[in-house]
MDAnalysis code that builds the backbone (N, CA, C; Angstrom):
import MDAnalysis as mda
import numpy as np

u = mda.Universe.empty(255, n_residues=85, atom_resindex=np.repeat(np.arange(85), 3), trajectory=True)
u.add_TopologyAttr("name", ["N", "CA", "C"] * 85)
u.add_TopologyAttr("resid", np.arange(1, 86))
u.add_TopologyAttr("resname", ["UNK", "UNK", "UNK", "UNK", "UNK", "UNK", "UNK", "UNK", "UNK", "UNK", "UNK", "UNK", "UNK", "UNK", "UNK", "UNK", "UNK", "UNK", "UNK", "UNK", "UNK", "UNK", "UNK", "UNK", "UNK", "UNK", "UNK", "UNK", "UNK", "UNK", "UNK", "UNK", "UNK", "UNK", "UNK", "UNK", "UNK", "UNK", "UNK", "UNK", "UNK", "UNK", "UNK", "UNK", "UNK", "UNK", "UNK", "UNK", "UNK", "UNK", "UNK", "UNK", "UNK", "UNK", "UNK", "UNK", "UNK", "UNK", "UNK", "UNK", "UNK", "UNK", "UNK", "UNK", "UNK", "UNK", "UNK", "UNK", "UNK", "UNK", "UNK", "UNK", "UNK", "UNK", "UNK", "UNK", "UNK", "UNK", "UNK", "UNK", "UNK", "UNK", "UNK", "UNK", "UNK"])
u.atoms.positions = np.array([
    [260.450, -12.469, 266.173],
    [260.092, -13.859, 266.301],
    [259.023, -14.161, 265.261],
    [259.012, -15.389, 264.801],
    [258.053, -15.848, 263.820],
    [256.691, -16.070, 264.491],
    [255.619, -15.628, 263.855],
    [254.268, -15.848, 264.403],
    [253.933, -17.334, 264.379],
    [253.168, -17.782, 265.352],
    [252.902, -19.232, 265.494],
    [252.103, -19.816, 264.356],
    [251.458, -19.037, 263.516],
    [250.707, -19.587, 262.406],
    [251.452, -19.507, 261.093],
    [252.726, -19.138, 261.106],
    [253.498, -18.993, 259.879],
    [253.982, -20.333, 259.376],
    [254.067, -20.449, 258.096],
    [254.704, -21.615, 257.468],
    [255.732, -21.122, 256.455],
    [255.337, -20.211, 255.563],
    [256.287, -19.667, 254.582],
    [256.647, -18.249, 254.998],
    [257.962, -18.030, 255.116],
    [258.462, -16.714, 255.468],
    [259.246, -16.213, 254.258],
    [258.642, -15.304, 253.498],
    [259.219, -14.785, 252.283],
    [259.951, -13.493, 252.623],
    [261.284, -13.479, 252.436],
    [262.102, -12.352, 252.864],
    [262.666, -11.580, 251.676],
    [262.628, -10.263, 251.784],
    [263.229, -9.378, 250.805],
    [264.351, -8.628, 251.509],
    [265.593, -8.953, 251.116],
    [266.765, -8.338, 251.753],
    [267.339, -7.244, 250.861],
    [266.549, -6.715, 249.943],
    [267.021, -5.677, 249.027],
    [267.510, -4.429, 249.719],
    [266.971, -4.105, 250.880],
    [267.370, -2.902, 251.610],
    [268.429, -3.162, 252.667],
    [268.760, -4.437, 252.881],
    [269.772, -4.783, 253.873],
    [269.561, -6.197, 254.371],
    [270.558, -6.723, 255.087],
    [270.457, -8.095, 255.613],
    [269.236, -8.258, 256.507],
    [268.690, -9.466, 256.524],
    [267.505, -9.774, 257.314],
    [267.820, -10.938, 258.252],
    [267.320, -10.861, 259.476],
    [267.448, -11.974, 260.415],
    [266.062, -12.488, 260.738],
    [265.881, -13.796, 260.621],
    [264.632, -14.476, 260.991],
    [264.940, -15.320, 262.221],
    [264.228, -15.086, 263.307],
    [264.436, -15.869, 264.526],
    [263.271, -16.837, 264.685],
    [263.577, -18.124, 264.670],
    [262.546, -19.148, 264.826],
    [262.024, -19.144, 266.259],
    [260.808, -19.610, 266.439],
    [260.196, -19.657, 267.763],
    [260.812, -20.717, 268.652],
    [260.384, -20.772, 269.887],
    [260.854, -21.763, 270.850],
    [260.444, -23.154, 270.379],
    [261.401, -24.046, 270.332],
    [261.175, -25.396, 269.805],
    [260.044, -26.153, 270.480],
    [259.949, -26.056, 271.799],
    [258.899, -26.802, 272.505],
    [257.522, -26.241, 272.219],
    [257.422, -24.943, 271.994],
    [256.147, -24.317, 271.670],
    [255.726, -24.702, 270.242],
    [256.691, -24.874, 269.378],
    [256.452, -25.143, 267.959],
    [256.645, -26.617, 267.619],
    [256.628, -27.508, 268.559],
    [256.958, -28.923, 268.336],
    [256.323, -29.483, 267.060],
    [257.179, -30.014, 266.216],
    [256.815, -30.713, 264.979],
    [256.107, -29.823, 263.955],
    [256.390, -28.522, 263.997],
    [255.902, -27.625, 262.940],
    [257.041, -27.345, 261.979],
    [256.693, -26.891, 260.772],
    [257.664, -26.618, 259.727],
    [257.632, -25.150, 259.352],
    [258.812, -24.593, 259.113],
    [258.958, -23.217, 258.664],
    [259.826, -23.217, 257.404],
    [259.342, -22.586, 256.369],
    [260.095, -22.470, 255.129],
    [260.491, -21.014, 254.971],
    [261.799, -20.759, 254.847],
    [262.317, -19.402, 254.675],
    [262.814, -19.284, 253.244],
    [262.353, -18.239, 252.537],
    [262.687, -18.038, 251.116],
    [263.211, -16.619, 250.922],
    [264.260, -16.488, 250.110],
    [264.809, -15.181, 249.762],
    [264.245, -14.778, 248.407],
    [263.519, -13.670, 248.365],
    [262.833, -13.288, 247.130],
    [263.574, -12.283, 246.266],
    [264.620, -11.676, 246.756],
    [265.294, -10.615, 245.995],
    [266.660, -11.101, 245.458],
    [267.206, -10.331, 244.535],
    [268.481, -10.688, 243.897],
    [269.687, -9.988, 244.499],
    [269.507, -9.272, 245.600],
    [270.615, -8.524, 246.204],
    [271.681, -9.471, 246.772],
    [272.814, -8.874, 247.142],
    [273.886, -9.622, 247.770],
    [273.662, -9.788, 249.276],
    [272.625, -9.134, 249.803],
    [272.344, -9.216, 251.248],
    [271.796, -10.598, 251.608],
    [272.186, -11.087, 252.747],
    [271.802, -12.429, 253.169],
    [270.600, -12.416, 254.116],
    [269.937, -13.560, 254.184],
    [268.904, -13.829, 255.181],
    [269.559, -14.793, 256.188],
    [269.639, -14.405, 257.431],
    [270.204, -15.279, 258.467],
    [269.071, -15.809, 259.324],
    [268.995, -17.124, 259.407],
    [267.977, -17.770, 260.243],
    [268.661, -18.219, 261.523],
    [268.079, -17.834, 262.644],
    [268.657, -18.156, 263.936],
    [267.574, -18.705, 264.858],
    [267.980, -19.215, 265.993],
    [267.046, -19.760, 266.981],
    [267.061, -18.879, 268.232],
    [266.093, -19.112, 269.110],
    [266.058, -18.411, 270.377],
    [267.336, -18.730, 271.171],
    [267.776, -17.811, 272.009],
    [268.980, -18.016, 272.810],
    [268.884, -19.307, 273.607],
    [269.906, -20.144, 273.482],
    [269.960, -21.424, 274.187],
    [269.349, -22.583, 273.431],
    [268.616, -22.309, 272.340],
    [268.011, -23.369, 271.524],
    [269.060, -23.935, 270.576],
    [268.741, -25.074, 269.968],
    [269.658, -25.721, 269.021],
    [269.107, -25.690, 267.605],
    [270.039, -25.547, 266.649],
    [269.732, -25.686, 265.237],
    [270.668, -26.728, 264.679],
    [270.123, -27.856, 264.236],
    [270.920, -29.004, 263.783],
    [271.940, -29.435, 264.840],
    [271.533, -29.406, 266.088],
    [272.366, -29.869, 267.192],
    [273.353, -28.868, 267.727],
    [273.414, -27.680, 267.126],
    [274.355, -26.649, 267.561],
    [273.596, -25.588, 268.363],
    [273.990, -25.397, 269.605],
    [273.360, -24.375, 270.437],
    [273.596, -22.997, 269.833],
    [272.512, -22.226, 269.723],
    [272.530, -20.882, 269.121],
    [273.001, -20.905, 267.667],
    [272.722, -22.017, 266.980],
    [273.142, -22.165, 265.586],
    [272.429, -21.199, 264.653],
    [273.035, -20.967, 263.480],
    [272.429, -20.108, 262.459],
    [272.552, -20.786, 261.111],
    [271.760, -20.328, 260.166],
    [271.816, -20.806, 258.787],
    [271.608, -19.600, 257.890],
    [272.350, -19.519, 256.782],
    [272.281, -18.361, 255.903],
    [271.691, -18.746, 254.550],
    [270.750, -17.934, 254.103],
    [270.155, -18.068, 252.769],
    [270.695, -16.901, 251.944],
    [271.401, -17.195, 250.846],
    [272.117, -16.164, 250.103],
    [271.537, -15.805, 248.749],
    [270.975, -16.750, 248.024],
    [270.599, -16.544, 246.633],
    [269.123, -16.298, 246.447],
    [268.784, -15.542, 245.405],
    [267.382, -15.283, 245.082],
    [266.657, -16.613, 244.851],
    [265.492, -16.735, 245.432],
    [264.604, -17.905, 245.376],
    [265.140, -19.117, 246.133],
    [266.277, -18.985, 246.789],
    [266.774, -20.074, 247.639],
    [265.825, -20.220, 248.830],
    [265.563, -21.465, 249.201],
    [264.726, -21.722, 250.358],
    [265.427, -22.651, 251.323],
    [265.020, -22.572, 252.563],
    [265.511, -23.487, 253.596],
    [264.316, -23.878, 254.440],
    [264.204, -25.150, 254.764],
    [263.079, -25.632, 255.553],
    [263.558, -26.093, 256.916],
    [262.829, -25.706, 257.953],
    [263.183, -26.010, 259.325],
    [262.018, -26.727, 259.978],
    [262.322, -27.772, 260.760],
    [261.308, -28.490, 261.510],
    [261.688, -28.486, 262.973],
    [260.720, -28.093, 263.816],
    [260.961, -28.123, 265.264],
    [260.853, -29.576, 265.739],
    [261.838, -29.983, 266.522],
    [261.792, -31.331, 267.097],
    [261.659, -31.242, 268.613],
    [260.909, -30.258, 269.043],
    [260.579, -30.111, 270.464],
    [261.749, -29.657, 271.302],
    [262.042, -30.404, 272.349],
    [263.076, -29.975, 273.305],
    [264.475, -29.965, 272.708],
    [264.680, -30.591, 271.553],
    [265.980, -30.591, 270.896],
    [266.124, -29.467, 269.877],
    [265.171, -28.539, 269.840],
    [265.274, -27.367, 268.964],
    [264.767, -27.619, 267.563],
    [265.562, -27.220, 266.571],
    [265.167, -27.245, 265.173],
    [266.184, -28.003, 264.336],
    [265.703, -28.598, 263.249],
    [266.597, -29.227, 262.274],
    [266.338, -28.616, 260.908],
    [267.349, -28.647, 260.059],
    [267.230, -28.184, 258.666],
    [266.996, -29.406, 257.797],
    [265.978, -29.336, 256.963],
    [265.688, -30.492, 256.077],
    [265.868, -30.099, 254.624],
])
């Protein structure tokens, strides 16, 4: 799980795929998390939510970051989970 004071999560998937699990939406209400892939490997960074939470309206949704220096930004919208911006 992401620490509550995190904003930028810089991931190196050079040794294998990485999964980032965002915190509970209600605990993180209106906070932003930026996930960035720092390596050039073919391994992906998968961003997921806590079980039962929503990502862009999809329960247990995921988002994949594939390319070096690619970033994805997530904002918690409270009881409705997270959105990708």
